[in-house]
CHARMM internal coordinates of N, CA and C (Angstrom, degrees):
IC EDIT
DIST 1 N 1 CA 1.4553
DIST 1 CA 1 C 1.5347
ANGL 1 N 1 CA 1 C 109.75
DIST 1 C 2 N 1.3028
ANGL 1 CA 1 C 2 N 117.36
DIHE 1 N 1 CA 1 C 2 N -37.95
DIST 2 N 2 CA 1.4391
ANGL 1 C 2 N 2 CA 120.71
DIHE 1 CA 1 C 2 N 2 CA 171.76
DIST 2 CA 2 C 1.5197
ANGL 2 N 2 CA 2 C 118.51
DIHE 1 C 2 N 2 CA 2 C 77.62
DIST 2 C 3 N 1.3233
ANGL 2 CA 2 C 3 N 117.48
DIHE 2 N 2 CA 2 C 3 N 13.60
DIST 3 N 3 CA 1.4531
ANGL 2 C 3 N 3 CA 119.68
DIHE 2 CA 2 C 3 N 3 CA -175.77
DIST 3 CA 3 C 1.5293
ANGL 3 N 3 CA 3 C 109.25
DIHE 2 C 3 N 3 CA 3 C -147.79
DIST 3 C 4 N 1.3185
ANGL 3 CA 3 C 4 N 115.08
DIHE 3 N 3 CA 3 C 4 N 141.79
DIST 4 N 4 CA 1.4720
ANGL 3 C 4 N 4 CA 118.46
DIHE 3 CA 3 C 4 N 4 CA 175.17
DIST 4 CA 4 C 1.5182
ANGL 4 N 4 CA 4 C 112.43
DIHE 3 C 4 N 4 CA 4 C -66.16
DIST 4 C 5 N 1.3250
ANGL 4 CA 4 C 5 N 116.52
DIHE 4 N 4 CA 4 C 5 N -28.43
DIST 5 N 5 CA 1.4775
ANGL 4 C 5 N 5 CA 121.12
DIHE 4 CA 4 C 5 N 5 CA -179.52
DIST 5 CA 5 C 1.5168
ANGL 5 N 5 CA 5 C 109.69
DIHE 4 C 5 N 5 CA 5 C -65.59
DIST 5 C 6 N 1.3261
ANGL 5 CA 5 C 6 N 118.36
DIHE 5 N 5 CA 5 C 6 N -42.11
DIST 6 N 6 CA 1.4827
ANGL 5 C 6 N 6 CA 121.27
DIHE 5 CA 5 C 6 N 6 CA 178.70
DIST 6 CA 6 C 1.5230
ANGL 6 N 6 CA 6 C 111.25
DIHE 5 C 6 N 6 CA 6 C -67.14
DIST 6 C 7 N 1.3076
ANGL 6 CA 6 C 7 N 115.37
DIHE 6 N 6 CA 6 C 7 N -37.96
DIST 7 N 7 CA 1.4700
ANGL 6 C 7 N 7 CA 119.67
DIHE 6 CA 6 C 7 N 7 CA 178.13
DIST 7 CA 7 C 1.5057
ANGL 7 N 7 CA 7 C 110.63
DIHE 6 C 7 N 7 CA 7 C -63.14
DIST 7 C 8 N 1.3181
ANGL 7 CA 7 C 8 N 117.22
DIHE 7 N 7 CA 7 C 8 N -46.12
DIST 8 N 8 CA 1.4767
ANGL 7 C 8 N 8 CA 121.43
DIHE 7 CA 7 C 8 N 8 CA 179.17
DIST 8 CA 8 C 1.5253
ANGL 8 N 8 CA 8 C 109.99
DIHE 7 C 8 N 8 CA 8 C -65.18
DIST 8 C 9 N 1.3273
ANGL 8 CA 8 C 9 N 116.95
DIHE 8 N 8 CA 8 C 9 N -37.45
DIST 9 N 9 CA 1.4744
ANGL 8 C 9 N 9 CA 119.46
DIHE 8 CA 8 C 9 N 9 CA 178.36
DIST 9 CA 9 C 1.5366
ANGL 9 N 9 CA 9 C 109.98
DIHE 8 C 9 N 9 CA 9 C -64.95
DIST 9 C 10 N 1.3180
ANGL 9 CA 9 C 10 N 118.34
DIHE 9 N 9 CA 9 C 10 N -43.43
DIST 10 N 10 CA 1.4396
ANGL 9 C 10 N 10 CA 122.14
DIHE 9 CA 9 C 10 N 10 CA -179.70
DIST 10 CA 10 C 1.5312
ANGL 10 N 10 CA 10 C 112.74
DIHE 9 C 10 N 10 CA 10 C -63.73
DIST 10 C 11 N 1.3285
ANGL 10 CA 10 C 11 N 115.05
DIHE 10 N 10 CA 10 C 11 N -43.36
DIST 11 N 11 CA 1.4564
ANGL 10 C 11 N 11 CA 120.44
DIHE 10 CA 10 C 11 N 11 CA 177.36
DIST 11 CA 11 C 1.5434
ANGL 11 N 11 CA 11 C 111.28
DIHE 10 C 11 N 11 CA 11 C -65.41
DIST 11 C 12 N 1.3147
ANGL 11 CA 11 C 12 N 116.68
DIHE 11 N 11 CA 11 C 12 N -44.29
DIST 12 N 12 CA 1.4668
ANGL 11 C 12 N 12 CA 120.78
DIHE 11 CA 11 C 12 N 12 CA 176.81
DIST 12 CA 12 C 1.5007
ANGL 12 N 12 CA 12 C 113.61
DIHE 11 C 12 N 12 CA 12 C -61.82
DIST 12 C 13 N 1.3460
ANGL 12 CA 12 C 13 N 116.08
DIHE 12 N 12 CA 12 C 13 N -43.21
DIST 13 N 13 CA 1.4799
ANGL 12 C 13 N 13 CA 121.69
DIHE 12 CA 12 C 13 N 13 CA 179.68
DIST 13 CA 13 C 1.5556
ANGL 13 N 13 CA 13 C 109.21
DIHE 12 C 13 N 13 CA 13 C -61.62
DIST 13 C 14 N 1.3012
ANGL 13 CA 13 C 14 N 117.42
DIHE 13 N 13 CA 13 C 14 N -47.43
DIST 14 N 14 CA 1.4511
ANGL 13 C 14 N 14 CA 119.40
DIHE 13 CA 13 C 14 N 14 CA -179.88
DIST 14 CA 14 C 1.5032
ANGL 14 N 14 CA 14 C 113.28
DIHE 13 C 14 N 14 CA 14 C -65.97
DIST 14 C 15 N 1.3317
ANGL 14 CA 14 C 15 N 117.09
DIHE 14 N 14 CA 14 C 15 N -35.09
DIST 15 N 15 CA 1.4667
ANGL 14 C 15 N 15 CA 120.18
DIHE 14 CA 14 C 15 N 15 CA 178.08
DIST 15 CA 15 C 1.5207
ANGL 15 N 15 CA 15 C 111.41
DIHE 14 C 15 N 15 CA 15 C -67.43
DIST 15 C 16 N 1.3343
ANGL 15 CA 15 C 16 N 116.60
DIHE 15 N 15 CA 15 C 16 N -43.45
DIST 16 N 16 CA 1.4732
ANGL 15 C 16 N 16 CA 120.14
DIHE 15 CA 15 C 16 N 16 CA 178.41
DIST 16 CA 16 C 1.5316
ANGL 16 N 16 CA 16 C 110.41
DIHE 15 C 16 N 16 CA 16 C -65.86
DIST 16 C 17 N 1.2929
ANGL 16 CA 16 C 17 N 118.23
DIHE 16 N 16 CA 16 C 17 N -41.84
DIST 17 N 17 CA 1.4829
ANGL 16 C 17 N 17 CA 120.74
DIHE 16 CA 16 C 17 N 17 CA 178.78
DIST 17 CA 17 C 1.5258
ANGL 17 N 17 CA 17 C 109.55
DIHE 16 C 17 N 17 CA 17 C -63.62
DIST 17 C 18 N 1.3087
ANGL 17 CA 17 C 18 N 119.83
DIHE 17 N 17 CA 17 C 18 N -43.08
DIST 18 N 18 CA 1.4661
ANGL 17 C 18 N 18 CA 123.33
DIHE 17 CA 17 C 18 N 18 CA 177.38
DIST 18 CA 18 C 1.4957
ANGL 18 N 18 CA 18 C 111.14
DIHE 17 C 18 N 18 CA 18 C -61.42
DIST 18 C 19 N 1.3286
ANGL 18 CA 18 C 19 N 118.53
DIHE 18 N 18 CA 18 C 19 N -40.90
DIST 19 N 19 CA 1.4735
ANGL 18 C 19 N 19 CA 122.58
DIHE 18 CA 18 C 19 N 19 CA 179.40
DIST 19 CA 19 C 1.5327
ANGL 19 N 19 CA 19 C 110.01
DIHE 18 C 19 N 19 CA 19 C -65.02
DIST 19 C 20 N 1.3337
ANGL 19 CA 19 C 20 N 116.99
DIHE 19 N 19 CA 19 C 20 N -42.50
DIST 20 N 20 CA 1.4702
ANGL 19 C 20 N 20 CA 120.98
DIHE 19 CA 19 C 20 N 20 CA 179.83
DIST 20 CA 20 C 1.5252
ANGL 20 N 20 CA 20 C 110.56
DIHE 19 C 20 N 20 CA 20 C -63.35
DIST 20 C 21 N 1.3413
ANGL 20 CA 20 C 21 N 116.68
DIHE 20 N 20 CA 20 C 21 N -46.63
DIST 21 N 21 CA 1.4666
ANGL 20 C 21 N 21 CA 120.25
DIHE 20 CA 20 C 21 N 21 CA -178.82
DIST 21 CA 21 C 1.5400
ANGL 21 N 21 CA 21 C 110.19
DIHE 20 C 21 N 21 CA 21 C -65.81
DIST 21 C 22 N 1.3059
ANGL 21 CA 21 C 22 N 118.21
DIHE 21 N 21 CA 21 C 22 N -40.76
DIST 22 N 22 CA 1.4649
ANGL 21 C 22 N 22 CA 118.88
DIHE 21 CA 21 C 22 N 22 CA 179.57
DIST 22 CA 22 C 1.5182
ANGL 22 N 22 CA 22 C 110.95
DIHE 21 C 22 N 22 CA 22 C -67.95
DIST 22 C 23 N 1.3345
ANGL 22 CA 22 C 23 N 119.58
DIHE 22 N 22 CA 22 C 23 N -34.04
DIST 23 N 23 CA 1.4518
ANGL 22 C 23 N 23 CA 121.11
DIHE 22 CA 22 C 23 N 23 CA 174.85
DIST 23 CA 23 C 1.5006
ANGL 23 N 23 CA 23 C 112.16
DIHE 22 C 23 N 23 CA 23 C -64.35
DIST 23 C 24 N 1.3273
ANGL 23 CA 23 C 24 N 116.69
DIHE 23 N 23 CA 23 C 24 N -41.92
DIST 24 N 24 CA 1.4562
ANGL 23 C 24 N 24 CA 121.72
DIHE 23 CA 23 C 24 N 24 CA 178.39
DIST 24 CA 24 C 1.5643
ANGL 24 N 24 CA 24 C 109.57
DIHE 23 C 24 N 24 CA 24 C -61.13
DIST 24 C 25 N 1.3045
ANGL 24 CA 24 C 25 N 116.34
DIHE 24 N 24 CA 24 C 25 N -50.17
DIST 25 N 25 CA 1.4680
ANGL 24 C 25 N 25 CA 120.58
DIHE 24 CA 24 C 25 N 25 CA -178.94
DIST 25 CA 25 C 1.5144
ANGL 25 N 25 CA 25 C 111.08
DIHE 24 C 25 N 25 CA 25 C -61.83
DIST 25 C 26 N 1.3089
ANGL 25 CA 25 C 26 N 118.44
DIHE 25 N 25 CA 25 C 26 N -44.54
DIST 26 N 26 CA 1.4517
ANGL 25 C 26 N 26 CA 122.01
DIHE 25 CA 25 C 26 N 26 CA -178.44
DIST 26 CA 26 C 1.5373
ANGL 26 N 26 CA 26 C 112.11
DIHE 25 C 26 N 26 CA 26 C -64.98
DIST 26 C 27 N 1.3523
ANGL 26 CA 26 C 27 N 116.75
DIHE 26 N 26 CA 26 C 27 N -47.11
DIST 27 N 27 CA 1.4409
ANGL 26 C 27 N 27 CA 120.04
DIHE 26 CA 26 C 27 N 27 CA -176.61
DIST 27 CA 27 C 1.5260
ANGL 27 N 27 CA 27 C 112.57
DIHE 26 C 27 N 27 CA 27 C -68.40
DIST 27 C 28 N 1.3291
ANGL 27 CA 27 C 28 N 116.72
DIHE 27 N 27 CA 27 C 28 N -42.67
DIST 28 N 28 CA 1.4520
ANGL 27 C 28 N 28 CA 121.38
DIHE 27 CA 27 C 28 N 28 CA 178.16
DIST 28 CA 28 C 1.5465
ANGL 28 N 28 CA 28 C 109.59
DIHE 27 C 28 N 28 CA 28 C -66.81
DIST 28 C 29 N 1.3312
ANGL 28 CA 28 C 29 N 116.58
DIHE 28 N 28 CA 28 C 29 N -37.80
DIST 29 N 29 CA 1.4617
ANGL 28 C 29 N 29 CA 119.85
DIHE 28 CA 28 C 29 N 29 CA 176.86
DIST 29 CA 29 C 1.5118
ANGL 29 N 29 CA 29 C 111.63
DIHE 28 C 29 N 29 CA 29 C -63.73
DIST 29 C 30 N 1.3270
ANGL 29 CA 29 C 30 N 118.28
DIHE 29 N 29 CA 29 C 30 N -42.03
DIST 30 N 30 CA 1.4659
ANGL 29 C 30 N 30 CA 121.10
DIHE 29 CA 29 C 30 N 30 CA 175.56
DIST 30 CA 30 C 1.4957
ANGL 30 N 30 CA 30 C 111.98
DIHE 29 C 30 N 30 CA 30 C -60.99
DIST 30 C 31 N 1.3345
ANGL 30 CA 30 C 31 N 117.65
DIHE 30 N 30 CA 30 C 31 N -41.47
DIST 31 N 31 CA 1.4661
ANGL 30 C 31 N 31 CA 121.39
DIHE 30 CA 30 C 31 N 31 CA -179.90
DIST 31 CA 31 C 1.5409
ANGL 31 N 31 CA 31 C 110.49
DIHE 30 C 31 N 31 CA 31 C -64.72
DIST 31 C 32 N 1.3261
ANGL 31 CA 31 C 32 N 117.08
DIHE 31 N 31 CA 31 C 32 N -45.26
DIST 32 N 32 CA 1.4401
ANGL 31 C 32 N 32 CA 121.68
DIHE 31 CA 31 C 32 N 32 CA -177.32
DIST 32 CA 32 C 1.5553
ANGL 32 N 32 CA 32 C 109.97
DIHE 31 C 32 N 32 CA 32 C -67.12
DIST 32 C 33 N 1.3064
ANGL 32 CA 32 C 33 N 117.12
DIHE 32 N 32 CA 32 C 33 N -35.15
DIST 33 N 33 CA 1.4854
ANGL 32 C 33 N 33 CA 119.16
DIHE 32 CA 32 C 33 N 33 CA -178.36
DIST 33 CA 33 C 1.5129
ANGL 33 N 33 CA 33 C 113.42
DIHE 32 C 33 N 33 CA 33 C -78.00
DIST 33 C 34 N 1.3380
ANGL 33 CA 33 C 34 N 117.19
DIHE 33 N 33 CA 33 C 34 N -2.21
DIST 34 N 34 CA 1.4473
ANGL 33 C 34 N 34 CA 117.63
DIHE 33 CA 33 C 34 N 34 CA 171.37
DIST 34 CA 34 C 1.5377
ANGL 34 N 34 CA 34 C 113.63
DIHE 33 C 34 N 34 CA 34 C 103.53
DIST 34 C 35 N 1.3035
ANGL 34 CA 34 C 35 N 119.77
DIHE 34 N 34 CA 34 C 35 N 14.71
DIST 35 N 35 CA 1.4583
ANGL 34 C 35 N 35 CA 121.67
DIHE 34 CA 34 C 35 N 35 CA -178.53
DIST 35 CA 35 C 1.5075
ANGL 35 N 35 CA 35 C 112.25
DIHE 34 C 35 N 35 CA 35 C -86.08
DIST 35 C 36 N 1.3298
ANGL 35 CA 35 C 36 N 118.28
DIHE 35 N 35 CA 35 C 36 N 3.93
DIST 36 N 36 CA 1.4581
ANGL 35 C 36 N 36 CA 121.92
DIHE 35 CA 35 C 36 N 36 CA 175.13
DIST 36 CA 36 C 1.5146
ANGL 36 N 36 CA 36 C 112.50
DIHE 35 C 36 N 36 CA 36 C 87.77
DIST 36 C 37 N 1.3188
ANGL 36 CA 36 C 37 N 114.04
DIHE 36 N 36 CA 36 C 37 N 173.25
DIST 37 N 37 CA 1.4506
ANGL 36 C 37 N 37 CA 122.35
DIHE 36 CA 36 C 37 N 37 CA -177.70
DIST 37 CA 37 C 1.5285
ANGL 37 N 37 CA 37 C 108.78
DIHE 36 C 37 N 37 CA 37 C -98.08
DIST 37 C 38 N 1.3397
ANGL 37 CA 37 C 38 N 116.54
DIHE 37 N 37 CA 37 C 38 N 123.52
DIST 38 N 38 CA 1.4562
ANGL 37 C 38 N 38 CA 120.18
DIHE 37 CA 37 C 38 N 38 CA -178.32
DIST 38 CA 38 C 1.5493
ANGL 38 N 38 CA 38 C 109.67
DIHE 37 C 38 N 38 CA 38 C -128.71
DIST 38 C 39 N 1.2814
ANGL 38 CA 38 C 39 N 116.17
DIHE 38 N 38 CA 38 C 39 N -178.54
DIST 39 N 39 CA 1.4727
ANGL 38 C 39 N 39 CA 120.49
DIHE 38 CA 38 C 39 N 39 CA 177.28
DIST 39 CA 39 C 1.5345
ANGL 39 N 39 CA 39 C 110.71
DIHE 38 C 39 N 39 CA 39 C -61.23
DIST 39 C 40 N 1.3157
ANGL 39 CA 39 C 40 N 115.62
DIHE 39 N 39 CA 39 C 40 N -40.04
DIST 40 N 40 CA 1.4670
ANGL 39 C 40 N 40 CA 120.11
DIHE 39 CA 39 C 40 N 40 CA 178.35
DIST 40 CA 40 C 1.5244
ANGL 40 N 40 CA 40 C 111.64
DIHE 39 C 40 N 40 CA 40 C -61.64
DIST 40 C 41 N 1.3537
ANGL 40 CA 40 C 41 N 116.85
DIHE 40 N 40 CA 40 C 41 N -37.21
DIST 41 N 41 CA 1.4764
ANGL 40 C 41 N 41 CA 120.34
DIHE 40 CA 40 C 41 N 41 CA 177.96
DIST 41 CA 41 C 1.5079
ANGL 41 N 41 CA 41 C 109.65
DIHE 40 C 41 N 41 CA 41 C -65.84
DIST 41 C 42 N 1.2986
ANGL 41 CA 41 C 42 N 116.70
DIHE 41 N 41 CA 41 C 42 N -39.71
DIST 42 N 42 CA 1.4909
ANGL 41 C 42 N 42 CA 120.55
DIHE 41 CA 41 C 42 N 42 CA 178.54
DIST 42 CA 42 C 1.5234
ANGL 42 N 42 CA 42 C 110.19
DIHE 41 C 42 N 42 CA 42 C -63.83
DIST 42 C 43 N 1.3333
ANGL 42 CA 42 C 43 N 116.79
DIHE 42 N 42 CA 42 C 43 N -41.19
DIST 43 N 43 CA 1.4538
ANGL 42 C 43 N 43 CA 120.01
DIHE 42 CA 42 C 43 N 43 CA 177.92
DIST 43 CA 43 C 1.5068
ANGL 43 N 43 CA 43 C 110.97
DIHE 42 C 43 N 43 CA 43 C -65.11
DIST 43 C 44 N 1.3400
ANGL 43 CA 43 C 44 N 117.90
DIHE 43 N 43 CA 43 C 44 N -42.32
DIST 44 N 44 CA 1.4365
ANGL 43 C 44 N 44 CA 121.89
DIHE 43 CA 43 C 44 N 44 CA 178.32
DIST 44 CA 44 C 1.5305
ANGL 44 N 44 CA 44 C 111.73
DIHE 43 C 44 N 44 CA 44 C -61.42
DIST 44 C 45 N 1.3313
ANGL 44 CA 44 C 45 N 116.66
DIHE 44 N 44 CA 44 C 45 N -44.68
DIST 45 N 45 CA 1.4847
ANGL 44 C 45 N 45 CA 119.88
DIHE 44 CA 44 C 45 N 45 CA 178.27
DIST 45 CA 45 C 1.5239
ANGL 45 N 45 CA 45 C 110.61
DIHE 44 C 45 N 45 CA 45 C -65.20
DIST 45 C 46 N 1.3069
ANGL 45 CA 45 C 46 N 118.61
DIHE 45 N 45 CA 45 C 46 N -40.52
DIST 46 N 46 CA 1.4455
ANGL 45 C 46 N 46 CA 120.97
DIHE 45 CA 45 C 46 N 46 CA 179.16
DIST 46 CA 46 C 1.5445
ANGL 46 N 46 CA 46 C 111.28
DIHE 45 C 46 N 46 CA 46 C -63.47
DIST 46 C 47 N 1.3321
ANGL 46 CA 46 C 47 N 116.94
DIHE 46 N 46 CA 46 C 47 N -42.61
DIST 47 N 47 CA 1.4568
ANGL 46 C 47 N 47 CA 121.08
DIHE 46 CA 46 C 47 N 47 CA 176.01
DIST 47 CA 47 C 1.5177
ANGL 47 N 47 CA 47 C 111.92
DIHE 46 C 47 N 47 CA 47 C -63.69
DIST 47 C 48 N 1.3331
ANGL 47 CA 47 C 48 N 116.90
DIHE 47 N 47 CA 47 C 48 N -39.49
DIST 48 N 48 CA 1.4858
ANGL 47 C 48 N 48 CA 119.82
DIHE 47 CA 47 C 48 N 48 CA 177.64
DIST 48 CA 48 C 1.5142
ANGL 48 N 48 CA 48 C 110.72
DIHE 47 C 48 N 48 CA 48 C -64.43
DIST 48 C 49 N 1.3153
ANGL 48 CA 48 C 49 N 117.44
DIHE 48 N 48 CA 48 C 49 N -42.03
DIST 49 N 49 CA 1.4892
ANGL 48 C 49 N 49 CA 120.03
DIHE 48 CA 48 C 49 N 49 CA 178.39
DIST 49 CA 49 C 1.5384
ANGL 49 N 49 CA 49 C 109.93
DIHE 48 C 49 N 49 CA 49 C -63.22
DIST 49 C 50 N 1.3021
ANGL 49 CA 49 C 50 N 118.36
DIHE 49 N 49 CA 49 C 50 N -42.74
DIST 50 N 50 CA 1.4510
ANGL 49 C 50 N 50 CA 121.94
DIHE 49 CA 49 C 50 N 50 CA 179.10
DIST 50 CA 50 C 1.5219
ANGL 50 N 50 CA 50 C 111.34
DIHE 49 C 50 N 50 CA 50 C -61.20
DIST 50 C 51 N 1.3667
ANGL 50 CA 50 C 51 N 117.44
DIHE 50 N 50 CA 50 C 51 N -45.83
DIST 51 N 51 CA 1.4456
ANGL 50 C 51 N 51 CA 120.39
DIHE 50 CA 50 C 51 N 51 CA 179.76
DIST 51 CA 51 C 1.5199
ANGL 51 N 51 CA 51 C 112.68
DIHE 50 C 51 N 51 CA 51 C -65.79
DIST 51 C 52 N 1.3132
ANGL 51 CA 51 C 52 N 116.48
DIHE 51 N 51 CA 51 C 52 N -39.83
DIST 52 N 52 CA 1.4696
ANGL 51 C 52 N 52 CA 119.37
DIHE 51 CA 51 C 52 N 52 CA 176.44
DIST 52 CA 52 C 1.5154
ANGL 52 N 52 CA 52 C 111.70
DIHE 51 C 52 N 52 CA 52 C -64.27
DIST 52 C 53 N 1.3223
ANGL 52 CA 52 C 53 N 117.96
DIHE 52 N 52 CA 52 C 53 N -41.49
DIST 53 N 53 CA 1.4409
ANGL 52 C 53 N 53 CA 121.09
DIHE 52 CA 52 C 53 N 53 CA 175.35
DIST 53 CA 53 C 1.5176
ANGL 53 N 53 CA 53 C 112.46
DIHE 52 C 53 N 53 CA 53 C -58.34
DIST 53 C 54 N 1.3439
ANGL 53 CA 53 C 54 N 116.11
DIHE 53 N 53 CA 53 C 54 N -45.71
DIST 54 N 54 CA 1.4581
ANGL 53 C 54 N 54 CA 120.75
DIHE 53 CA 53 C 54 N 54 CA -179.13
DIST 54 CA 54 C 1.5363
ANGL 54 N 54 CA 54 C 111.23
DIHE 53 C 54 N 54 CA 54 C -64.44
DIST 54 C 55 N 1.3373
ANGL 54 CA 54 C 55 N 117.10
DIHE 54 N 54 CA 54 C 55 N -29.62
DIST 55 N 55 CA 1.4626
ANGL 54 C 55 N 55 CA 119.62
DIHE 54 CA 54 C 55 N 55 CA -179.68
DIST 55 CA 55 C 1.5429
ANGL 55 N 55 CA 55 C 112.97
DIHE 54 C 55 N 55 CA 55 C -78.47
DIST 55 C 56 N 1.3390
ANGL 55 CA 55 C 56 N 117.17
DIHE 55 N 55 CA 55 C 56 N -32.57
DIST 56 N 56 CA 1.4683
ANGL 55 C 56 N 56 CA 118.45
DIHE 55 CA 55 C 56 N 56 CA -173.14
DIST 56 CA 56 C 1.5377
ANGL 56 N 56 CA 56 C 113.65
DIHE 55 C 56 N 56 CA 56 C -106.53
DIST 56 C 57 N 1.3062
ANGL 56 CA 56 C 57 N 119.81
DIHE 56 N 56 CA 56 C 57 N -2.85
DIST 57 N 57 CA 1.4370
ANGL 56 C 57 N 57 CA 121.74
DIHE 56 CA 56 C 57 N 57 CA -179.80
DIST 57 CA 57 C 1.4977
ANGL 57 N 57 CA 57 C 111.52
DIHE 56 C 57 N 57 CA 57 C -66.28
DIST 57 C 58 N 1.3178
ANGL 57 CA 57 C 58 N 115.69
DIHE 57 N 57 CA 57 C 58 N 153.16
DIST 58 N 58 CA 1.4601
ANGL 57 C 58 N 58 CA 120.74
DIHE 57 CA 57 C 58 N 58 CA 177.40
DIST 58 CA 58 C 1.5223
ANGL 58 N 58 CA 58 C 108.46
DIHE 57 C 58 N 58 CA 58 C -77.79
DIST 58 C 59 N 1.3120
ANGL 58 CA 58 C 59 N 118.44
DIHE 58 N 58 CA 58 C 59 N 128.81
DIST 59 N 59 CA 1.4415
ANGL 58 C 59 N 59 CA 119.90
DIHE 58 CA 58 C 59 N 59 CA -178.90
DIST 59 CA 59 C 1.5325
ANGL 59 N 59 CA 59 C 112.18
DIHE 58 C 59 N 59 CA 59 C -64.79
DIST 59 C 60 N 1.2823
ANGL 59 CA 59 C 60 N 116.43
DIHE 59 N 59 CA 59 C 60 N 140.85
DIST 60 N 60 CA 1.4535
ANGL 59 C 60 N 60 CA 119.71
DIHE 59 CA 59 C 60 N 60 CA 178.55
DIST 60 CA 60 C 1.5195
ANGL 60 N 60 CA 60 C 110.49
DIHE 59 C 60 N 60 CA 60 C -82.15
DIST 60 C 61 N 1.3043
ANGL 60 CA 60 C 61 N 115.41
DIHE 60 N 60 CA 60 C 61 N 144.23
DIST 61 N 61 CA 1.4773
ANGL 60 C 61 N 61 CA 120.87
DIHE 60 CA 60 C 61 N 61 CA 179.25
DIST 61 CA 61 C 1.5206
ANGL 61 N 61 CA 61 C 106.66
DIHE 60 C 61 N 61 CA 61 C -117.36
DIST 61 C 62 N 1.3329
ANGL 61 CA 61 C 62 N 115.85
DIHE 61 N 61 CA 61 C 62 N 128.23
DIST 62 N 62 CA 1.4632
ANGL 61 C 62 N 62 CA 119.32
DIHE 61 CA 61 C 62 N 62 CA -178.92
DIST 62 CA 62 C 1.5236
ANGL 62 N 62 CA 62 C 109.56
DIHE 61 C 62 N 62 CA 62 C -76.46
DIST 62 C 63 N 1.3110
ANGL 62 CA 62 C 63 N 116.49
DIHE 62 N 62 CA 62 C 63 N 164.09
DIST 63 N 63 CA 1.4675
ANGL 62 C 63 N 63 CA 120.83
DIHE 62 CA 62 C 63 N 63 CA -178.89
DIST 63 CA 63 C 1.5385
ANGL 63 N 63 CA 63 C 111.48
DIHE 62 C 63 N 63 CA 63 C -67.05
DIST 63 C 64 N 1.3167
ANGL 63 CA 63 C 64 N 116.15
DIHE 63 N 63 CA 63 C 64 N -30.26
DIST 64 N 64 CA 1.4708
ANGL 63 C 64 N 64 CA 119.30
DIHE 63 CA 63 C 64 N 64 CA 176.55
DIST 64 CA 64 C 1.5235
ANGL 64 N 64 CA 64 C 112.64
DIHE 63 C 64 N 64 CA 64 C -62.57
DIST 64 C 65 N 1.3261
ANGL 64 CA 64 C 65 N 115.81
DIHE 64 N 64 CA 64 C 65 N -42.24
DIST 65 N 65 CA 1.4594
ANGL 64 C 65 N 65 CA 120.26
DIHE 64 CA 64 C 65 N 65 CA 179.43
DIST 65 CA 65 C 1.4962
ANGL 65 N 65 CA 65 C 111.45
DIHE 64 C 65 N 65 CA 65 C -66.88
DIST 65 C 66 N 1.3524
ANGL 65 CA 65 C 66 N 117.30
DIHE 65 N 65 CA 65 C 66 N -36.83
DIST 66 N 66 CA 1.4593
ANGL 65 C 66 N 66 CA 120.39
DIHE 65 CA 65 C 66 N 66 CA 178.04
DIST 66 CA 66 C 1.5051
ANGL 66 N 66 CA 66 C 109.84
DIHE 65 C 66 N 66 CA 66 C -64.87
DIST 66 C 67 N 1.3592
ANGL 66 CA 66 C 67 N 116.03
DIHE 66 N 66 CA 66 C 67 N -41.93
DIST 67 N 67 CA 1.4773
ANGL 66 C 67 N 67 CA 119.56
DIHE 66 CA 66 C 67 N 67 CA -178.61
DIST 67 CA 67 C 1.5093
ANGL 67 N 67 CA 67 C 110.66
DIHE 66 C 67 N 67 CA 67 C -66.91
DIST 67 C 68 N 1.3101
ANGL 67 CA 67 C 68 N 118.40
DIHE 67 N 67 CA 67 C 68 N -36.29
DIST 68 N 68 CA 1.4683
ANGL 67 C 68 N 68 CA 120.84
DIHE 67 CA 67 C 68 N 68 CA 179.45
DIST 68 CA 68 C 1.5090
ANGL 68 N 68 CA 68 C 110.92
DIHE 67 C 68 N 68 CA 68 C -67.68
DIST 68 C 69 N 1.3503
ANGL 68 CA 68 C 69 N 117.58
DIHE 68 N 68 CA 68 C 69 N -34.32
DIST 69 N 69 CA 1.4550
ANGL 68 C 69 N 69 CA 120.22
DIHE 68 CA 68 C 69 N 69 CA -179.55
DIST 69 CA 69 C 1.4859
ANGL 69 N 69 CA 69 C 111.99
DIHE 68 C 69 N 69 CA 69 C -70.04
DIST 69 C 70 N 1.3140
ANGL 69 CA 69 C 70 N 118.24
DIHE 69 N 69 CA 69 C 70 N -33.33
DIST 70 N 70 CA 1.4756
ANGL 69 C 70 N 70 CA 121.03
DIHE 69 CA 69 C 70 N 70 CA -177.63
DIST 70 CA 70 C 1.5072
ANGL 70 N 70 CA 70 C 111.21
DIHE 69 C 70 N 70 CA 70 C -81.39
DIST 70 C 71 N 1.3146
ANGL 70 CA 70 C 71 N 119.58
DIHE 70 N 70 CA 70 C 71 N -16.72
DIST 71 N 71 CA 1.4786
ANGL 70 C 71 N 71 CA 122.26
DIHE 70 CA 70 C 71 N 71 CA -178.42
DIST 71 CA 71 C 1.4940
ANGL 71 N 71 CA 71 C 111.32
DIHE 70 C 71 N 71 CA 71 C -81.90
DIST 71 C 72 N 1.3315
ANGL 71 CA 71 C 72 N 117.74
DIHE 71 N 71 CA 71 C 72 N -20.57
DIST 72 N 72 CA 1.4833
ANGL 71 C 72 N 72 CA 119.28
DIHE 71 CA 71 C 72 N 72 CA -178.69
DIST 72 CA 72 C 1.5354
ANGL 72 N 72 CA 72 C 111.90
DIHE 71 C 72 N 72 CA 72 C -51.91
DIST 72 C 73 N 1.3158
ANGL 72 CA 72 C 73 N 116.83
DIHE 72 N 72 CA 72 C 73 N 125.39
DIST 73 N 73 CA 1.4473
ANGL 72 C 73 N 73 CA 119.87
DIHE 72 CA 72 C 73 N 73 CA -177.09
DIST 73 CA 73 C 1.4866
ANGL 73 N 73 CA 73 C 111.43
DIHE 72 C 73 N 73 CA 73 C -114.58
END
COOR INIT
IC SEED 1 N 1 CA 1 C
IC BUILD
């Protein structure tokens, strides 16, 4: 990558992703173990839904990529 900025971005991204996943696991685990439904559980479920959507959504293709694919001879 060659830059301290990219290194800090990569470390920050991984830290935030780990925090989100741990929040999801903790909140859903609390709900399943019988601690009831709370605001934190709602946040955990919302984050889980967002992550699942991002994993299964159809990738968008820009018009430039479509044009390049049709030009292949």
